[in-house]
Structures are given as C-alpha cells and as structure tokens.
C-alpha positions as CSV (number, residue, x, y, z in Angstrom):
1,M,-117.6,-93.6,138.7
2,N,-114.1,-92.4,139.3
3,C,-111.9,-91.1,137.3
4,D,-109.6,-94.5,136.5
5,E,-112.4,-96.7,136.6
6,F,-113.8,-94.4,132.8
7,V,-110.3,-95.0,131.6
8,E,-111.0,-99.3,132.0
9,L,-114.6,-99.4,131.1
10,V,-114.2,-97.2,127.7
11,T,-112.9,-99.8,125.1
12,A,-115.6,-101.6,126.7
13,Y,-117.7,-98.7,125.9
14,L,-116.9,-97.9,122.5
15,D,-117.4,-101.8,121.8
16,G,-121.1,-101.1,123.1
17,A,-120.1,-104.2,125.6
18,L,-120.5,-102.6,128.7
19,E,-124.1,-103.6,131.3
20,P,-126.3,-101.5,131.6
21,A,-126.0,-100.1,135.0
22,D,-122.0,-100.0,134.2
23,D,-123.6,-98.0,130.8
24,R,-125.1,-95.5,132.9
25,R,-122.6,-94.5,134.8
26,F,-119.9,-94.4,131.9
27,V,-122.4,-91.8,130.6
28,E,-123.4,-89.7,133.8
29,H,-119.7,-89.5,134.3
30,L,-119.1,-87.7,130.6
31,A,-121.5,-85.9,131.3
32,E,-120.4,-84.4,134.2
33,C,-116.0,-84.9,133.4
34,D,-114.4,-82.4,130.9
35,G,-111.3,-83.9,131.1
36,C,-113.1,-87.9,130.7
37,D,-114.7,-86.1,128.4
38,R,-112.0,-85.3,125.7
39,Y,-110.6,-88.3,126.9
40,L,-112.9,-90.3,125.1
41,E,-112.7,-87.6,121.7
42,Q,-109.4,-88.8,122.0
43,I,-109.8,-92.9,122.2
44,R,-112.7,-92.4,119.3
45,T,-109.4,-89.9,116.8
46,T,-107.6,-92.5,117.7
47,V,-109.6,-95.0,116.4
48,A,-110.2,-94.3,113.1
49,A,-106.7,-92.3,112.4
50,L,-105.3,-95.9,112.9
51,G,-108.4,-98.5,112.2
52,H,-108.0,-98.5,109.3
53,L,-103.9,-99.6,108.9
54,P,-103.5,-103.5,107.9
55,E,-102.0,-105.2,110.1
56,Q,-98.8,-106.5,109.6
57,S,-97.3,-109.8,111.3
58,L,-94.6,-109.7,114.0
59,P,-91.7,-112.0,113.7
60,A,-92.3,-114.4,116.1
61,D,-90.1,-113.4,119.0
62,T,-90.4,-109.6,118.8
63,R,-93.9,-110.7,119.3
64,D,-93.2,-112.8,122.3
65,R,-91.2,-110.3,124.0
66,L,-93.9,-107.7,124.0
67,L,-96.6,-110.0,125.3
68,A,-94.2,-111.0,128.2
69,A,-92.9,-106.9,128.4
70,F,-97.5,-106.1,129.3
71,R,-98.4,-109.5,130.8
72,D,-95.4,-108.3,133.4
73,W,-96.4,-104.5,133.3
74,P,-98.1,-103.5,136.9
75,A,-101.2,-103.8,137.3
76,G,-101.8,-100.8,138.7
C-alpha cells in the first residue's frame, strides 16, 4: 500500500469498515510509515475535537452550492 491509498482508506479504517485484507495492508503500512502514522493521529485528534459539535443546518442554497463544488472537485 502506498501513502495515497492509505489516506483514501483512513475513514473506512476508523469506522472498522475495511475488508480483512485491506485492514492488514493498512496496518502494515502504518507500521512502516511515520508520515502516515502522524496523519492518522491528526485525523483521530480532529474527530475527537469536532465529533461532539452539534449538527447545524445550512440554508438549502448554501448546501447545494457546497455539494456542487465538491462534486466537481478534481478526483485525482
């Protein structure tokens, strides 16, 4: 697994949603890569800090503009 694949799978890993083979590859990469180890810790810290914030509703037009912007975001 390379670092790009690792970053793409972080959310699934934290959710416990990886297939066993992908989970194994993820953990193996994590053991070898200090940069990805730090990245995973940053994501965990962010989730812990922001995970308790209440959900606020966006005005419908703002939500639609955000969704459209990310839908058109370059994939790679």
